[in-house]
BALOBA-1460 file (C-alpha; in Angstrom, 3 decimals):
// residues 314
<rec num="1" residu="x" x="-14.353" y="-17.728" z="-25.618"/>
<rec num="2" residu="x" x="-15.835" y="-16.714" z="-28.499"/>
<rec num="3" residu="x" x="-15.193" y="-17.976" z="-31.447"/>
<rec num="4" residu="x" x="-12.410" y="-17.362" z="-34.534"/>
<rec num="5" residu="x" x="-13.981" y="-13.912" z="-36.075"/>
<rec num="6" residu="x" x="-13.061" y="-13.025" z="-39.677"/>
<rec num="7" residu="x" x="-12.257" y="-9.146" z="-40.121"/>
<rec num="8" residu="x" x="-14.816" y="-7.710" z="-42.238"/>
<rec num="9" residu="x" x="-14.338" y="-6.460" z="-45.505"/>
<rec num="10" residu="x" x="-13.943" y="-2.806" z="-46.469"/>
<rec num="11" residu="x" x="-17.056" y="-1.050" z="-47.659"/>
<rec num="12" residu="x" x="-17.275" y="0.027" z="-50.870"/>
<rec num="13" residu="x" x="-15.217" y="3.460" z="-50.207"/>
<rec num="14" residu="x" x="-12.863" y="1.064" z="-48.891"/>
<rec num="15" residu="x" x="-13.383" y="2.473" z="-45.426"/>
<rec num="16" residu="x" x="-12.652" y="-0.084" z="-42.644"/>
<rec num="17" residu="x" x="-15.761" y="-1.045" z="-41.006"/>
<rec num="18" residu="x" x="-15.832" y="-0.019" z="-37.423"/>
<rec num="19" residu="x" x="-17.370" y="-3.480" z="-35.798"/>
<rec num="20" residu="x" x="-17.222" y="-4.920" z="-32.571"/>
<rec num="21" residu="x" x="-17.784" y="-8.614" z="-30.998"/>
<rec num="22" residu="x" x="-20.302" y="-8.609" z="-27.979"/>
<rec num="23" residu="x" x="-21.801" y="-12.172" z="-27.273"/>
<rec num="24" residu="x" x="-20.737" y="-13.318" z="-30.365"/>
<rec num="25" residu="x" x="-22.569" y="-11.133" z="-32.372"/>
<rec num="26" residu="x" x="-21.486" y="-8.035" z="-34.231"/>
<rec num="27" residu="x" x="-21.736" y="-4.887" z="-33.404"/>
<rec num="28" residu="x" x="-21.522" y="-1.472" z="-35.712"/>
<rec num="29" residu="x" x="-20.167" y="0.995" z="-33.848"/>
<rec num="30" residu="x" x="-21.834" y="4.346" z="-33.152"/>
<rec num="31" residu="x" x="-20.037" y="7.590" z="-34.470"/>
<rec num="32" residu="x" x="-17.786" y="8.769" z="-32.319"/>
<rec num="33" residu="x" x="-16.590" y="12.772" z="-31.342"/>
<rec num="34" residu="x" x="-13.627" y="14.528" z="-32.174"/>
<rec num="35" residu="x" x="-10.778" y="14.444" z="-29.637"/>
<rec num="36" residu="x" x="-8.972" y="12.551" z="-27.459"/>
<rec num="37" residu="x" x="-10.686" y="9.167" z="-25.538"/>
<rec num="38" residu="x" x="-8.530" y="8.628" z="-22.693"/>
<rec num="39" residu="x" x="-10.052" y="4.839" z="-22.155"/>
<rec num="40" residu="x" x="-10.341" y="2.573" z="-19.146"/>
<rec num="41" residu="x" x="-9.361" y="-1.302" z="-20.509"/>
<rec num="42" residu="x" x="-9.456" y="-4.181" z="-17.803"/>
<rec num="43" residu="x" x="-6.884" y="-4.819" z="-15.234"/>
<rec num="44" residu="x" x="-7.154" y="-8.814" z="-15.648"/>
<rec num="45" residu="x" x="-10.194" y="-9.996" z="-16.588"/>
<rec num="46" residu="x" x="-11.255" y="-9.500" z="-19.906"/>
<rec num="47" residu="x" x="-14.681" y="-9.216" z="-19.267"/>
<rec num="48" residu="x" x="-14.809" y="-6.048" z="-16.890"/>
<rec num="49" residu="x" x="-14.486" y="-3.974" z="-20.001"/>
<rec num="50" residu="x" x="-17.266" y="-1.481" z="-20.506"/>
<rec num="51" residu="x" x="-19.946" y="-1.506" z="-23.671"/>
<rec num="52" residu="x" x="-19.108" y="2.051" z="-24.259"/>
<rec num="53" residu="x" x="-15.301" y="1.534" z="-23.648"/>
<rec num="54" residu="x" x="-15.740" y="-1.285" z="-26.676"/>
<rec num="55" residu="x" x="-17.564" y="1.095" z="-28.722"/>
<rec num="56" residu="x" x="-15.120" y="4.132" z="-28.711"/>
<rec num="57" residu="x" x="-11.799" y="1.607" z="-29.301"/>
<rec num="58" residu="x" x="-14.039" y="0.256" z="-32.288"/>
<rec num="59" residu="x" x="-15.323" y="3.973" z="-33.523"/>
<rec num="60" residu="x" x="-11.531" y="5.345" z="-33.227"/>
<rec num="61" residu="x" x="-9.299" y="6.447" z="-35.853"/>
<rec num="62" residu="x" x="-6.419" y="5.204" z="-34.363"/>
<rec num="63" residu="x" x="-5.376" y="3.691" z="-30.464"/>
<rec num="64" residu="x" x="-2.295" y="5.215" z="-28.694"/>
<rec num="65" residu="x" x="-1.234" y="2.346" z="-26.325"/>
<rec num="66" residu="x" x="1.719" y="1.652" z="-24.304"/>
<rec num="67" residu="x" x="2.185" y="-2.233" z="-25.887"/>
<rec num="68" residu="x" x="1.017" y="-3.033" z="-29.452"/>
<rec num="69" residu="x" x="0.907" y="-6.787" z="-27.922"/>
<rec num="70" residu="x" x="-0.872" y="-6.487" z="-24.401"/>
<rec num="71" residu="x" x="-3.277" y="-4.146" z="-26.489"/>
<rec num="72" residu="x" x="-4.072" y="-6.520" z="-29.299"/>
<rec num="73" residu="x" x="-5.359" y="-8.956" z="-26.475"/>
<rec num="74" residu="x" x="-8.088" y="-6.808" z="-26.052"/>
<rec num="75" residu="x" x="-8.729" y="-6.508" z="-29.422"/>
<rec num="76" residu="x" x="-8.651" y="-9.852" z="-30.767"/>
<rec num="77" residu="x" x="-11.366" y="-10.606" z="-28.004"/>
<rec num="78" residu="x" x="-13.629" y="-8.104" z="-29.524"/>
<rec num="79" residu="x" x="-12.850" y="-8.428" z="-33.016"/>
<rec num="80" residu="x" x="-11.921" y="-4.887" z="-33.672"/>
<rec num="81" residu="x" x="-9.368" y="-3.365" z="-36.404"/>
<rec num="82" residu="x" x="-8.850" y="-0.168" z="-35.226"/>
<rec num="83" residu="x" x="-5.062" y="0.632" z="-35.845"/>
<rec num="84" residu="x" x="-2.796" y="0.308" z="-32.920"/>
<rec num="85" residu="x" x="0.249" y="3.203" z="-32.363"/>
<rec num="86" residu="x" x="2.562" y="2.597" z="-29.494"/>
<rec num="87" residu="x" x="2.514" y="5.658" z="-26.924"/>
<rec num="88" residu="x" x="4.984" y="4.903" z="-23.984"/>
<rec num="89" residu="x" x="7.406" y="6.407" z="-21.439"/>
<rec num="90" residu="x" x="10.366" y="6.068" z="-23.861"/>
<rec num="91" residu="x" x="8.702" y="7.321" z="-27.441"/>
<rec num="92" residu="x" x="6.190" y="9.875" z="-26.006"/>
<rec num="93" residu="x" x="8.346" y="12.977" z="-26.875"/>
<rec num="94" residu="x" x="8.323" y="11.873" z="-30.479"/>
<rec num="95" residu="x" x="5.183" y="10.348" z="-30.952"/>
<rec num="96" residu="x" x="2.568" y="12.574" z="-28.840"/>
<rec num="97" residu="x" x="3.162" y="15.317" z="-31.807"/>
<rec num="98" residu="x" x="1.895" y="13.007" z="-34.287"/>
<rec num="99" residu="x" x="-0.949" y="12.337" z="-32.403"/>
<rec num="100" residu="x" x="-1.608" y="16.003" z="-31.605"/>
<rec num="101" residu="x" x="-1.660" y="16.497" z="-35.727"/>
<rec num="102" residu="x" x="-4.303" y="13.993" z="-36.209"/>
<rec num="103" residu="x" x="-5.821" y="15.592" z="-33.202"/>
<rec num="104" residu="x" x="-5.808" y="18.584" z="-35.289"/>
<rec num="105" residu="x" x="-7.035" y="17.263" z="-38.212"/>
<rec num="106" residu="x" x="-10.555" y="15.734" z="-36.700"/>
<rec num="107" residu="x" x="-9.465" y="13.017" z="-35.834"/>
<rec num="108" residu="x" x="-10.962" y="10.238" z="-33.219"/>
<rec num="109" residu="x" x="-7.716" y="9.323" z="-31.194"/>
<rec num="110" residu="x" x="-8.242" y="6.887" z="-27.824"/>
<rec num="111" residu="x" x="-6.001" y="6.329" z="-25.455"/>
<rec num="112" residu="x" x="-5.170" y="3.270" z="-22.977"/>
<rec num="113" residu="x" x="-2.955" y="1.753" z="-20.933"/>
<rec num="114" residu="x" x="-1.631" y="-1.824" z="-20.512"/>
<rec num="115" residu="x" x="-3.942" y="-2.074" z="-17.689"/>
<rec num="116" residu="x" x="-6.786" y="-0.064" z="-15.727"/>
<rec num="117" residu="x" x="-7.303" y="3.489" z="-16.422"/>
<rec num="118" residu="x" x="-4.664" y="5.897" z="-18.309"/>
<rec num="119" residu="x" x="-2.833" y="8.274" z="-16.462"/>
<rec num="120" residu="x" x="-2.949" y="6.637" z="-13.049"/>
<rec num="121" residu="x" x="0.953" y="5.553" z="-12.748"/>
<rec num="122" residu="x" x="0.467" y="5.134" z="-16.431"/>
<rec num="123" residu="x" x="1.495" y="7.394" z="-19.419"/>
<rec num="124" residu="x" x="-0.671" y="9.977" z="-20.811"/>
<rec num="125" residu="x" x="-0.441" y="13.223" z="-18.403"/>
<rec num="126" residu="x" x="1.522" y="15.443" z="-21.157"/>
<rec num="127" residu="x" x="-0.451" y="13.963" z="-24.152"/>
<rec num="128" residu="x" x="-3.664" y="15.131" z="-22.233"/>
<rec num="129" residu="x" x="-1.849" y="18.408" z="-21.022"/>
<rec num="130" residu="x" x="-1.203" y="19.416" z="-24.607"/>
<rec num="131" residu="x" x="-4.059" y="18.153" z="-26.326"/>
<rec num="132" residu="x" x="-6.080" y="20.149" z="-23.571"/>
<rec num="133" residu="x" x="-4.000" y="23.107" z="-24.239"/>
<rec num="134" residu="x" x="-4.554" y="23.022" z="-28.287"/>
<rec num="135" residu="x" x="-7.877" y="23.078" z="-27.479"/>
<rec num="136" residu="x" x="-9.103" y="19.602" z="-28.134"/>
<rec num="137" residu="x" x="-11.658" y="17.758" z="-26.363"/>
<rec num="138" residu="x" x="-10.957" y="14.970" z="-23.965"/>
<rec num="139" residu="x" x="-13.565" y="12.493" z="-23.578"/>
<rec num="140" residu="x" x="-13.101" y="10.312" z="-20.130"/>
<rec num="141" residu="x" x="-14.278" y="7.172" z="-20.596"/>
<rec num="142" residu="x" x="-13.781" y="5.293" z="-17.352"/>
<rec num="143" residu="x" x="-13.481" y="1.440" z="-16.164"/>
<rec num="144" residu="x" x="-11.319" y="-0.661" z="-14.633"/>
<rec num="145" residu="x" x="-8.694" y="0.439" z="-11.600"/>
<rec num="146" residu="x" x="-6.549" y="-1.642" z="-9.640"/>
<rec num="147" residu="x" x="-6.523" y="1.414" z="-7.023"/>
<rec num="148" residu="x" x="-10.228" y="1.647" z="-6.484"/>
<rec num="149" residu="x" x="-10.594" y="-2.548" z="-7.163"/>
<rec num="150" residu="x" x="-8.105" y="-2.654" z="-3.992"/>
<rec num="151" residu="x" x="-9.616" y="-0.293" z="-2.207"/>
<rec num="152" residu="x" x="-13.331" y="-1.736" z="-1.730"/>
<rec num="153" residu="x" x="-11.563" y="-5.294" z="-0.927"/>
<rec num="154" residu="x" x="-9.061" y="-4.047" z="1.402"/>
<rec num="155" residu="x" x="-11.454" y="-3.532" z="4.325"/>
<rec num="156" residu="x" x="-9.995" y="0.120" z="5.149"/>
<rec num="157" residu="x" x="-11.642" y="3.289" z="5.611"/>
<rec num="158" residu="x" x="-12.473" y="4.851" z="2.197"/>
<rec num="159" residu="x" x="-14.359" y="8.082" z="3.145"/>
<rec num="160" residu="x" x="-10.968" y="9.872" z="2.517"/>
<rec num="161" residu="x" x="-7.292" y="8.106" z="0.757"/>
<rec num="162" residu="x" x="-4.577" y="9.189" z="-0.549"/>
<rec num="163" residu="x" x="-3.151" y="6.918" z="-3.651"/>
<rec num="164" residu="x" x="0.920" y="7.764" z="-3.759"/>
<rec num="165" residu="x" x="1.675" y="5.289" z="-6.815"/>
<rec num="166" residu="x" x="4.717" y="3.347" z="-6.261"/>
<rec num="167" residu="x" x="7.650" y="3.989" z="-3.072"/>
<rec num="168" residu="x" x="10.862" y="4.682" z="-4.219"/>
<rec num="169" residu="x" x="12.996" y="1.837" z="-4.802"/>
<rec num="170" residu="x" x="15.965" y="2.177" z="-2.528"/>
<rec num="171" residu="x" x="15.268" y="1.523" z="1.146"/>
<rec num="172" residu="x" x="16.317" y="5.686" z="2.404"/>
<rec num="173" residu="x" x="14.617" y="7.305" z="-0.097"/>
<rec num="174" residu="x" x="11.803" y="5.067" z="0.344"/>
<rec num="175" residu="x" x="11.801" y="5.651" z="4.141"/>
<rec num="176" residu="x" x="11.434" y="9.255" z="3.577"/>
<rec num="177" residu="x" x="9.289" y="9.105" z="1.857"/>
<rec num="178" residu="x" x="7.071" y="7.017" z="3.821"/>
<rec num="179" residu="x" x="7.741" y="9.481" z="6.795"/>
<rec num="180" residu="x" x="6.253" y="12.333" z="5.071"/>
<rec num="181" residu="x" x="3.122" y="10.579" z="4.636"/>
<rec num="182" residu="x" x="2.929" y="9.159" z="8.424"/>
<rec num="183" residu="x" x="0.582" y="11.881" z="9.477"/>
<rec num="184" residu="x" x="-1.480" y="11.983" z="6.489"/>
<rec num="185" residu="x" x="-5.228" y="10.900" z="7.940"/>
<rec num="186" residu="x" x="-6.115" y="8.946" z="5.481"/>
<rec num="187" residu="x" x="-5.760" y="5.560" z="3.946"/>
<rec num="188" residu="x" x="-2.774" y="4.902" z="1.841"/>
<rec num="189" residu="x" x="-2.636" y="2.789" z="-1.103"/>
<rec num="190" residu="x" x="0.679" y="2.327" z="-3.037"/>
<rec num="191" residu="x" x="1.307" y="0.127" z="-6.287"/>
<rec num="192" residu="x" x="4.461" y="-2.542" z="-5.566"/>
<rec num="193" residu="x" x="6.592" y="-5.084" z="-7.526"/>
<rec num="194" residu="x" x="6.658" y="-8.854" z="-6.063"/>
<rec num="195" residu="x" x="10.617" y="-8.292" z="-5.893"/>
<rec num="196" residu="x" x="10.273" y="-5.185" z="-3.533"/>
<rec num="197" residu="x" x="7.317" y="-6.331" z="-1.289"/>
<rec num="198" residu="x" x="9.092" y="-7.890" z="1.232"/>
<rec num="199" residu="x" x="11.323" y="-5.167" z="1.994"/>
<rec num="200" residu="x" x="8.350" y="-2.211" z="1.484"/>
<rec num="201" residu="x" x="6.479" y="-3.746" z="3.941"/>
<rec num="202" residu="x" x="9.330" y="-4.131" z="6.078"/>
<rec num="203" residu="x" x="9.910" y="-0.171" z="6.313"/>
<rec num="204" residu="x" x="6.228" y="0.797" z="6.130"/>
<rec num="205" residu="x" x="6.406" y="-1.814" z="9.068"/>
<rec num="206" residu="x" x="8.909" y="0.518" z="10.895"/>
<rec num="207" residu="x" x="7.857" y="3.795" z="9.884"/>
<rec num="208" residu="x" x="4.022" y="3.293" z="10.568"/>
<rec num="209" residu="x" x="3.905" y="0.898" z="13.323"/>
<rec num="210" residu="x" x="1.113" y="-1.941" z="13.758"/>
<rec num="211" residu="x" x="-1.180" y="-0.283" z="11.345"/>
<rec num="212" residu="x" x="-3.843" y="-2.141" z="9.537"/>
<rec num="213" residu="x" x="-3.299" y="-2.851" z="5.895"/>
<rec num="214" residu="x" x="-3.813" y="-5.347" z="3.079"/>
<rec num="215" residu="x" x="-1.625" y="-6.782" z="-0.071"/>
<rec num="216" residu="x" x="-4.055" y="-6.941" z="-2.727"/>
<rec num="217" residu="x" x="-2.593" y="-9.109" z="-5.720"/>
<rec num="218" residu="x" x="-3.508" y="-10.446" z="-9.272"/>
<rec num="219" residu="x" x="-7.299" y="-8.628" z="-8.851"/>
<rec num="220" residu="x" x="-9.240" y="-9.884" z="-11.252"/>
<rec num="221" residu="x" x="-7.448" y="-12.736" z="-12.221"/>
<rec num="222" residu="x" x="-7.310" y="-16.268" z="-11.512"/>
<rec num="223" residu="x" x="-5.000" y="-16.143" z="-8.704"/>
<rec num="224" residu="x" x="-6.630" y="-13.246" z="-7.098"/>
<rec num="225" residu="x" x="-5.288" y="-12.680" z="-3.589"/>
<rec num="226" residu="x" x="-5.795" y="-10.440" z="-0.892"/>
<rec num="227" residu="x" x="-3.798" y="-10.551" z="2.743"/>
<rec num="228" residu="x" x="-5.090" y="-8.625" z="5.644"/>
<rec num="229" residu="x" x="-3.376" y="-8.072" z="9.018"/>
<rec num="230" residu="x" x="-1.157" y="-5.003" z="10.943"/>
<rec num="231" residu="x" x="2.060" y="-4.234" z="8.817"/>
<rec num="232" residu="x" x="4.137" y="-6.154" z="11.093"/>
<rec num="233" residu="x" x="2.735" y="-8.971" z="10.813"/>
<rec num="234" residu="x" x="2.454" y="-8.792" z="7.079"/>
<rec num="235" residu="x" x="6.213" y="-7.566" z="6.607"/>
<rec num="236" residu="x" x="6.798" y="-11.200" z="8.644"/>
<rec num="237" residu="x" x="5.017" y="-13.271" z="6.187"/>
<rec num="238" residu="x" x="5.956" y="-12.268" z="3.162"/>
<rec num="239" residu="x" x="9.862" y="-12.059" z="4.336"/>
<rec num="240" residu="x" x="9.747" y="-15.813" z="4.720"/>
<rec num="241" residu="x" x="8.213" y="-16.713" z="0.908"/>
<rec num="242" residu="x" x="9.236" y="-16.535" z="-2.449"/>
<rec num="243" residu="x" x="8.585" y="-12.960" z="-3.917"/>
<rec num="244" residu="x" x="4.931" y="-13.076" z="-5.105"/>
<rec num="245" residu="x" x="4.372" y="-12.677" z="-8.897"/>
<rec num="246" residu="x" x="1.346" y="-10.313" z="-10.792"/>
<rec num="247" residu="x" x="0.212" y="-6.609" z="-9.811"/>
<rec num="248" residu="x" x="-0.134" y="-5.925" z="-6.229"/>
<rec num="249" residu="x" x="-1.670" y="-2.820" z="-4.559"/>
<rec num="250" residu="x" x="-0.890" y="-1.905" z="-0.588"/>
<rec num="251" residu="x" x="-3.910" y="-0.518" z="1.115"/>
<rec num="252" residu="x" x="-2.869" y="0.937" z="4.711"/>
<rec num="253" residu="x" x="-5.136" y="2.215" z="7.344"/>
<rec num="254" residu="x" x="-5.022" y="5.360" z="8.696"/>
<rec num="255" residu="x" x="-2.875" y="6.579" z="11.607"/>
<rec num="256" residu="x" x="-3.726" y="4.784" z="14.704"/>
<rec num="257" residu="x" x="-5.028" y="7.016" z="17.832"/>
<rec num="258" residu="x" x="-5.219" y="5.267" z="20.343"/>
<rec num="259" residu="x" x="-4.780" y="8.043" z="22.807"/>
<rec num="260" residu="x" x="-7.457" y="9.851" z="20.713"/>
<rec num="261" residu="x" x="-9.715" y="12.004" z="23.570"/>
<rec num="262" residu="x" x="-13.479" y="12.389" z="23.101"/>
<rec num="263" residu="x" x="-13.588" y="15.232" z="21.428"/>
<rec num="264" residu="x" x="-11.245" y="14.309" z="18.362"/>
<rec num="265" residu="x" x="-13.745" y="10.832" z="18.500"/>
<rec num="266" residu="x" x="-16.696" y="12.727" z="18.184"/>
<rec num="267" residu="x" x="-15.813" y="15.470" z="15.391"/>
<rec num="268" residu="x" x="-14.475" y="12.229" z="13.350"/>
<rec num="269" residu="x" x="-18.059" y="10.561" z="14.045"/>
<rec num="270" residu="x" x="-19.780" y="13.745" z="13.430"/>
<rec num="271" residu="x" x="-18.550" y="13.672" z="9.555"/>
<rec num="272" residu="x" x="-18.511" y="10.425" z="9.499"/>
<rec num="273" residu="x" x="-22.308" y="10.271" z="10.207"/>
<rec num="274" residu="x" x="-22.749" y="12.974" z="7.536"/>
<rec num="275" residu="x" x="-22.177" y="10.285" z="5.016"/>
<rec num="276" residu="x" x="-23.899" y="7.515" z="6.091"/>
<rec num="277" residu="x" x="-25.393" y="5.277" z="8.658"/>
<rec num="278" residu="x" x="-24.478" y="4.967" z="12.226"/>
<rec num="279" residu="x" x="-23.174" y="1.584" z="11.679"/>
<rec num="280" residu="x" x="-20.642" y="2.699" z="8.895"/>
<rec num="281" residu="x" x="-19.832" y="5.451" z="10.917"/>
<rec num="282" residu="x" x="-18.791" y="3.676" z="14.039"/>
<rec num="283" residu="x" x="-16.834" y="0.931" z="11.622"/>
<rec num="284" residu="x" x="-14.700" y="3.607" z="10.416"/>
<rec num="285" residu="x" x="-13.848" y="5.861" z="13.322"/>
<rec num="286" residu="x" x="-13.077" y="2.627" z="15.081"/>
<rec num="287" residu="x" x="-10.862" y="1.567" z="12.451"/>
<rec num="288" residu="x" x="-9.597" y="4.965" z="12.228"/>
<rec num="289" residu="x" x="-8.802" y="6.054" z="16.171"/>
<rec num="290" residu="x" x="-8.172" y="2.632" z="17.414"/>
<rec num="291" residu="x" x="-10.998" y="3.182" z="20.274"/>
<rec num="292" residu="x" x="-12.713" y="0.192" z="21.372"/>
<rec num="293" residu="x" x="-15.787" y="-0.538" z="19.320"/>
<rec num="294" residu="x" x="-18.012" y="-0.382" z="22.536"/>
<rec num="295" residu="x" x="-16.776" y="3.266" z="23.556"/>
<rec num="296" residu="x" x="-17.010" y="4.334" z="19.704"/>
<rec num="297" residu="x" x="-20.938" y="3.129" z="19.634"/>
<rec num="298" residu="x" x="-21.747" y="4.686" z="22.554"/>
<rec num="299" residu="x" x="-20.412" y="8.135" z="21.531"/>
<rec num="300" residu="x" x="-22.363" y="7.632" z="18.212"/>
<rec num="301" residu="x" x="-25.315" y="6.740" z="19.567"/>
<rec num="302" residu="x" x="-25.491" y="10.194" z="22.015"/>
<rec num="303" residu="x" x="-24.401" y="11.808" z="18.552"/>
<rec num="304" residu="x" x="-27.016" y="10.954" z="16.522"/>
<rec num="305" residu="x" x="-29.794" y="11.216" z="19.307"/>
<rec num="306" residu="x" x="-31.299" y="7.724" z="19.068"/>
<rec num="307" residu="x" x="-30.623" y="7.519" z="15.392"/>
<rec num="308" residu="x" x="-29.520" y="3.880" z="15.654"/>
<rec num="309" residu="x" x="-32.831" y="2.573" z="17.076"/>
<rec num="310" residu="x" x="-34.890" y="4.160" z="13.966"/>
<rec num="311" residu="x" x="-32.008" y="2.447" z="11.778"/>
<rec num="312" residu="x" x="-32.443" y="-1.060" z="13.508"/>
<rec num="313" residu="x" x="-28.886" y="-1.155" z="14.294"/>
<rec num="314" residu="x" x="-27.935" y="-3.051" z="17.623"/>
């Protein structure tokens, strides 16, 4: 942890010094272009913030955030003095015109959410739309995202995925939504809460069958956990334990196509081979189709014209 840092005194003009603390050193923030800056913040571990995010938050005239108490923890960690104003689903209609007026006056407005990338199941969409329509520049400042963190940790195909936010809270509506997504040829990603996890997994198992899946919880935090398995097994596990705490991301593999013919496998392999190595293509298509890995490997080898030997695969 950094040592307590005293707020710097205003300069001769009374302006707030635009600085931030990095590795115990006070750094002056560079000038920031006018406009709306959409800034990703850590999803748990505060060390995951980018230097550009710190620069932006320190140099902004104001930071619009969901909960000032949560955002203050990040700002205090890096000794950033920029004023915070609340902007969330409940006050958006009244807060948005004020932020747009500041943009119209040439100010630099930063937008953050409680964690991760704004607009990804978080407030901000209407502000971005109206800012762009008014002719203001919208600057993306990328960084942490629970969606992407879970996707890369799940061990499921990543070449094509669909993020669908939170499933409906009521079982009937949830099953209908799952049914509508059942035939999407992609990995599915959802956010979920601990109290609803077991019920959602049960509905997913009922509608999607024994697909491979992963429950990713508290990513980047002290109690980070990734539990992998088929949907029925995961549903049974979480039905028998206390509802887990923390932020949860569900990642579910694409439809099982155990009866997929050779033509379908060849078509999938042809696409995958264009994107990466033969080894990666075989892993992706095996997970996607449910066909035995040795069969998929043999067809990949035939399609690649001996590419495996050149790559050293065996």
